[in-house]
A tleap script that builds the chain and sets N, CA, C and O, in Angstrom:
source leaprc.protein.ff14SB
mol = sequence {
  NMET LEU ARG GLY GLU ILE GLY HIE THR LYS
  LYS PRO ASP LEU ASP ASN MET ALA LYS GLN
  LEU LYS ASP ALA MET SER ARG THR GLY PHE
  TRP GLY ASP ASP ARG GLN VAL VAL SER LEU
  ARG CYS SER LYS CYS TYR ALA ALA VAL PRO
  HIE TRP GLU VAL ALA VAL TYR PRO LEU GLU
  ALA ARG ASP CALA
}
set mol.1.N position { -9.158 6.550 -6.310 }
set mol.1.CA position { -8.401 5.307 -6.756 }
set mol.1.C position { -7.862 4.474 -5.539 }
set mol.1.O position { -7.176 5.037 -4.686 }
set mol.2.N position { -8.160 3.161 -5.450 }
set mol.2.CA position { -7.715 2.268 -4.549 }
set mol.2.C position { -6.284 1.915 -4.702 }
set mol.2.O position { -5.995 1.476 -5.815 }
set mol.3.N position { -5.222 2.015 -3.747 }
set mol.3.CA position { -3.790 1.748 -3.786 }
set mol.3.C position { -3.532 0.837 -2.914 }
set mol.3.O position { -2.714 1.164 -2.054 }
set mol.4.N position { -3.959 -0.186 -2.859 }
set mol.4.CA position { -3.531 -1.315 -1.892 }
set mol.4.C position { -3.901 -0.950 -0.425 }
set mol.4.O position { -3.272 -1.428 0.519 }
set mol.5.N position { -4.920 -0.105 -0.263 }
set mol.5.CA position { -5.434 0.264 0.935 }
set mol.5.C position { -6.454 -0.446 1.652 }
set mol.5.O position { -6.722 -0.322 2.847 }
set mol.6.N position { -7.036 -1.258 0.749 }
set mol.6.CA position { -8.257 -2.089 0.922 }
set mol.6.C position { -7.986 -3.553 0.462 }
set mol.6.O position { -7.858 -3.872 -0.720 }
set mol.7.N position { -7.907 -4.470 1.595 }
set mol.7.CA position { -7.701 -5.874 1.490 }
set mol.7.C position { -8.919 -6.381 0.451 }
set mol.7.O position { -10.070 -5.946 0.483 }
set mol.8.N position { -8.431 -7.355 -0.437 }
set mol.8.CA position { -9.332 -7.996 -1.312 }
set mol.8.C position { -9.742 -9.430 -0.628 }
set mol.8.O position { -8.993 -10.379 -0.395 }
set mol.9.N position { -10.994 -9.325 -0.401 }
set mol.9.CA position { -11.564 -10.551 0.313 }
set mol.9.C position { -12.433 -11.382 -0.468 }
set mol.9.O position { -13.143 -12.224 0.083 }
set mol.10.N position { -12.433 -11.197 -1.809 }
set mol.10.CA position { -13.171 -12.149 -2.675 }
set mol.10.C position { -12.403 -13.223 -3.357 }
set mol.10.O position { -11.191 -13.094 -3.185 }
set mol.11.N position { -12.718 -14.150 -4.012 }
set mol.11.CA position { -12.030 -15.110 -4.649 }
set mol.11.C position { -11.002 -14.406 -5.759 }
set mol.11.O position { -11.372 -13.363 -6.298 }
set mol.12.N position { -9.854 -14.920 -6.055 }
set mol.12.CA position { -9.379 -16.339 -5.669 }
set mol.12.C position { -8.726 -16.160 -4.100 }
set mol.12.O position { -8.188 -15.143 -3.661 }
set mol.13.N position { -8.941 -17.498 -3.364 }
set mol.13.CA position { -8.106 -17.386 -2.223 }
set mol.13.C position { -6.592 -17.300 -2.383 }
set mol.13.O position { -5.968 -17.912 -3.250 }
set mol.14.N position { -6.049 -16.480 -1.463 }
set mol.14.CA position { -4.814 -16.015 -1.435 }
set mol.14.C position { -3.619 -17.254 -1.481 }
set mol.14.O position { -2.580 -17.218 -2.141 }
set mol.15.N position { -4.063 -18.301 -0.625 }
set mol.15.CA position { -3.251 -19.694 -0.790 }
set mol.15.C position { -3.212 -20.271 -2.054 }
set mol.15.O position { -2.191 -20.722 -2.574 }
set mol.16.N position { -4.467 -20.256 -2.613 }
set mol.16.CA position { -4.364 -20.906 -3.991 }
set mol.16.C position { -3.647 -20.099 -5.078 }
set mol.16.O position { -3.131 -20.709 -6.015 }
set mol.17.N position { -3.576 -18.594 -4.999 }
set mol.17.CA position { -2.948 -17.754 -5.683 }
set mol.17.C position { -1.335 -18.020 -5.587 }
set mol.17.O position { -0.624 -18.028 -6.592 }
set mol.18.N position { -0.823 -18.248 -4.210 }
set mol.18.CA position { 0.490 -18.601 -3.869 }
set mol.18.C position { 0.931 -19.856 -4.580 }
set mol.18.O position { 2.004 -19.908 -5.183 }
set mol.19.N position { 0.085 -20.870 -4.500 }
set mol.19.CA position { 0.444 -22.242 -5.152 }
set mol.19.C position { 0.640 -21.936 -6.594 }
set mol.19.O position { 1.706 -22.275 -7.108 }
set mol.20.N position { -0.198 -21.380 -7.253 }
set mol.20.CA position { -0.226 -21.079 -8.673 }
set mol.20.C position { 1.194 -20.577 -9.045 }
set mol.20.O position { 1.923 -21.139 -9.862 }
set mol.21.N position { 1.517 -19.398 -8.315 }
set mol.21.CA position { 2.742 -18.846 -8.683 }
set mol.21.C position { 3.897 -19.527 -8.447 }
set mol.21.O position { 4.853 -19.364 -9.206 }
set mol.22.N position { 3.974 -20.437 -7.294 }
set mol.22.CA position { 5.046 -21.308 -7.086 }
set mol.22.C position { 5.131 -22.260 -8.190 }
set mol.22.O position { 6.195 -22.397 -8.794 }
set mol.23.N position { 4.049 -22.952 -8.507 }
set mol.23.CA position { 3.959 -24.082 -9.637 }
set mol.23.C position { 4.433 -23.460 -10.988 }
set mol.23.O position { 5.159 -24.134 -11.718 }
set mol.24.N position { 4.034 -22.146 -11.366 }
set mol.24.CA position { 4.594 -21.390 -12.487 }
set mol.24.C position { 6.142 -21.239 -12.624 }
set mol.24.O position { 6.799 -21.343 -13.660 }
set mol.25.N position { 6.593 -20.965 -11.334 }
set mol.25.CA position { 8.018 -20.679 -11.228 }
set mol.25.C position { 8.781 -22.067 -11.327 }
set mol.25.O position { 9.924 -22.073 -11.785 }
set mol.26.N position { 8.221 -23.156 -10.938 }
set mol.26.CA position { 8.675 -24.326 -10.960 }
set mol.26.C position { 8.879 -24.680 -12.633 }
set mol.26.O position { 9.925 -25.045 -13.169 }
set mol.27.N position { 7.623 -24.467 -13.242 }
set mol.27.CA position { 7.468 -24.882 -14.503 }
set mol.27.C position { 8.590 -24.179 -15.486 }
set mol.27.O position { 9.160 -24.850 -16.346 }
set mol.28.N position { 8.838 -22.909 -15.312 }
set mol.28.CA position { 9.748 -22.231 -16.032 }
set mol.28.C position { 11.076 -22.476 -15.759 }
set mol.28.O position { 11.953 -22.003 -16.482 }
set mol.29.N position { 11.358 -23.245 -14.681 }
set mol.29.CA position { 12.596 -23.344 -14.367 }
set mol.29.C position { 13.399 -22.598 -13.461 }
set mol.29.O position { 14.609 -22.728 -13.274 }
set mol.30.N position { 12.546 -21.737 -12.870 }
set mol.30.CA position { 13.199 -20.888 -11.842 }
set mol.30.C position { 13.884 -21.276 -10.899 }
set mol.30.O position { 14.945 -20.712 -10.630 }
set mol.31.N position { 13.435 -22.302 -10.209 }
set mol.31.CA position { 14.088 -23.214 -9.279 }
set mol.31.C position { 13.772 -24.709 -9.532 }
set mol.31.O position { 12.927 -25.011 -10.375 }
set mol.32.N position { 14.308 -25.473 -8.952 }
set mol.32.CA position { 14.312 -27.001 -9.310 }
set mol.32.C position { 12.764 -27.564 -8.831 }
set mol.32.O position { 12.055 -28.296 -9.520 }
set mol.33.N position { 12.429 -27.040 -7.488 }
set mol.33.CA position { 11.138 -27.459 -7.094 }
set mol.33.C position { 10.771 -26.556 -6.009 }
set mol.33.O position { 11.602 -26.130 -5.206 }
set mol.34.N position { 9.408 -26.233 -5.978 }
set mol.34.CA position { 8.989 -25.225 -4.796 }
set mol.34.C position { 9.122 -25.767 -3.453 }
set mol.34.O position { 8.893 -25.001 -2.517 }
set mol.35.N position { 9.475 -27.036 -3.202 }
set mol.35.CA position { 9.923 -27.519 -1.787 }
set mol.35.C position { 11.094 -26.771 -1.318 }
set mol.35.O position { 11.396 -26.865 -0.128 }
set mol.36.N position { 11.896 -25.929 -2.229 }
set mol.36.CA position { 12.803 -25.117 -1.860 }
set mol.36.C position { 12.495 -23.975 -1.038 }
set mol.36.O position { 13.311 -23.458 -0.275 }
set mol.37.N position { 11.146 -23.533 -1.223 }
set mol.37.CA position { 10.624 -22.236 -0.572 }
set mol.37.C position { 10.567 -22.631 0.833 }
set mol.37.O position { 9.980 -23.644 1.214 }
set mol.38.N position { 11.305 -21.660 1.746 }
set mol.38.CA position { 11.183 -22.157 3.123 }
set mol.38.C position { 10.230 -20.912 3.859 }
set mol.38.O position { 9.828 -20.995 5.020 }
set mol.39.N position { 10.003 -19.951 3.104 }
set mol.39.CA position { 9.150 -18.717 3.905 }
set mol.39.C position { 8.449 -17.950 2.773 }
set mol.39.O position { 9.048 -17.735 1.719 }
set mol.40.N position { 7.101 -17.506 2.989 }
set mol.40.CA position { 6.228 -16.813 2.074 }
set mol.40.C position { 5.853 -15.720 2.990 }
set mol.40.O position { 5.852 -15.888 4.210 }
set mol.41.N position { 5.516 -14.543 2.398 }
set mol.41.CA position { 4.721 -13.473 2.801 }
set mol.41.C position { 3.779 -12.917 1.770 }
set mol.41.O position { 4.219 -12.240 0.841 }
set mol.42.N position { 2.628 -13.153 1.888 }
set mol.42.CA position { 1.548 -12.805 0.849 }
set mol.42.C position { 0.528 -11.832 1.402 }
set mol.42.O position { 0.093 -11.828 2.553 }
set mol.43.N position { 0.238 -11.082 0.504 }
set mol.43.CA position { -1.083 -10.195 0.690 }
set mol.43.C position { -1.763 -9.983 -0.674 }
set mol.43.O position { -1.115 -10.160 -1.705 }
set mol.44.N position { -3.058 -9.608 -0.704 }
set mol.44.CA position { -3.873 -9.456 -1.646 }
set mol.44.C position { -4.748 -8.303 -1.511 }
set mol.44.O position { -5.572 -8.266 -0.598 }
set mol.45.N position { -4.637 -7.435 -2.285 }
set mol.45.CA position { -5.325 -6.004 -2.257 }
set mol.45.C position { -5.895 -5.577 -3.634 }
set mol.45.O position { -5.508 -6.096 -4.681 }
set mol.46.N position { -6.830 -4.608 -3.577 }
set mol.46.CA position { -7.350 -3.979 -4.894 }
set mol.46.C position { -6.196 -3.191 -5.427 }
set mol.46.O position { -5.332 -2.753 -4.667 }
set mol.47.N position { -6.161 -2.968 -6.955 }
set mol.47.CA position { -5.286 -2.264 -7.444 }
set mol.47.C position { -5.850 -1.626 -8.918 }
set mol.47.O position { -6.739 -2.240 -9.507 }
set mol.48.N position { -5.417 -0.644 -9.363 }
set mol.48.CA position { -6.080 -0.166 -10.744 }
set mol.48.C position { -5.583 -1.175 -11.714 }
set mol.48.O position { -6.430 -1.427 -12.570 }
set mol.49.N position { -4.630 -1.734 -11.826 }
set mol.49.CA position { -4.151 -2.839 -12.770 }
set mol.49.C position { -3.688 -4.039 -12.028 }
set mol.49.O position { -2.756 -4.119 -11.227 }
set mol.50.N position { -4.603 -5.067 -12.488 }
set mol.50.CA position { -4.118 -6.269 -11.560 }
set mol.50.C position { -2.841 -6.808 -12.022 }
set mol.50.O position { -2.523 -6.840 -13.211 }
set mol.51.N position { -1.986 -7.305 -10.890 }
set mol.51.CA position { -0.562 -7.727 -11.174 }
set mol.51.C position { -0.073 -8.462 -9.989 }
set mol.51.O position { -0.603 -8.466 -8.878 }
set mol.52.N position { 0.949 -9.054 -10.337 }
set mol.52.CA position { 1.703 -9.732 -9.206 }
set mol.52.C position { 2.900 -9.086 -8.977 }
set mol.52.O position { 3.537 -8.672 -9.945 }
set mol.53.N position { 3.351 -8.918 -7.734 }
set mol.53.CA position { 4.664 -8.339 -7.434 }
set mol.53.C position { 5.333 -9.504 -6.609 }
set mol.53.O position { 4.793 -10.044 -5.644 }
set mol.54.N position { 6.526 -9.810 -7.088 }
set mol.54.CA position { 7.338 -11.094 -6.373 }
set mol.54.C position { 8.726 -10.635 -6.215 }
set mol.54.O position { 9.308 -9.991 -7.087 }
set mol.55.N position { 9.332 -11.028 -4.915 }
set mol.55.CA position { 10.688 -10.704 -4.484 }
set mol.55.C position { 11.259 -12.083 -3.988 }
set mol.55.O position { 10.673 -12.653 -3.068 }
set mol.56.N position { 12.325 -12.617 -4.532 }
set mol.56.CA position { 12.883 -13.778 -4.196 }
set mol.56.C position { 14.442 -13.482 -3.711 }
set mol.56.O position { 15.340 -12.920 -4.338 }
set mol.57.N position { 14.451 -14.068 -2.343 }
set mol.57.CA position { 15.758 -13.707 -1.631 }
set mol.57.C position { 16.374 -15.069 -1.371 }
set mol.57.O position { 15.658 -15.890 -0.796 }
set mol.58.N position { 17.678 -15.440 -1.737 }
set mol.58.CA position { 18.472 -16.620 -1.343 }
set mol.58.C position { 18.602 -16.905 0.201 }
set mol.58.O position { 18.880 -15.980 0.964 }
set mol.59.N position { 18.414 -18.102 0.627 }
set mol.59.CA position { 18.536 -18.400 2.005 }
set mol.59.C position { 19.976 -18.294 2.275 }
set mol.59.O position { 20.808 -18.866 1.570 }
set mol.60.N position { 20.317 -17.472 3.425 }
set mol.60.CA position { 21.496 -17.563 3.988 }
set mol.60.C position { 22.190 -18.885 4.359 }
set mol.60.O position { 21.571 -19.623 5.125 }
set mol.61.N position { 23.271 -19.239 3.960 }
set mol.61.CA position { 24.001 -20.413 4.384 }
set mol.61.C position { 24.211 -20.333 5.914 }
set mol.61.O position { 24.675 -19.311 6.419 }
set mol.62.N position { 23.849 -21.473 6.692 }
set mol.62.CA position { 24.128 -21.574 7.955 }
set mol.62.C position { 24.863 -22.968 8.369 }
set mol.62.O position { 24.666 -24.031 7.781 }
set mol.63.N position { 25.700 -22.802 9.422 }
set mol.63.CA position { 26.106 -24.094 9.944 }
set mol.63.C position { 24.982 -24.806 10.576 }
set mol.63.O position { 24.033 -24.221 11.097 }
set mol.64.N position { 25.146 -26.389 10.502 }
set mol.64.CA position { 24.245 -27.069 11.231 }
set mol.64.C position { 24.652 -27.210 12.705 }
set mol.64.O position { 23.921 -27.810 13.493 }
savepdb mol mol.pdb
quit
């Protein structure tokens, strides 16, 4: 069984998948707009059960 050890190089494109996820989170009201996203770390690999794993962290407040 493959457990994320082999990268998935077939369609869909990873950047398109990330855009779909950000759009879905915007439509459900998770955030006001995906323009608020300042950093992404994405990967795509084979799995026994197709799924998404998402972690969202707030941006630390910083002085200008």
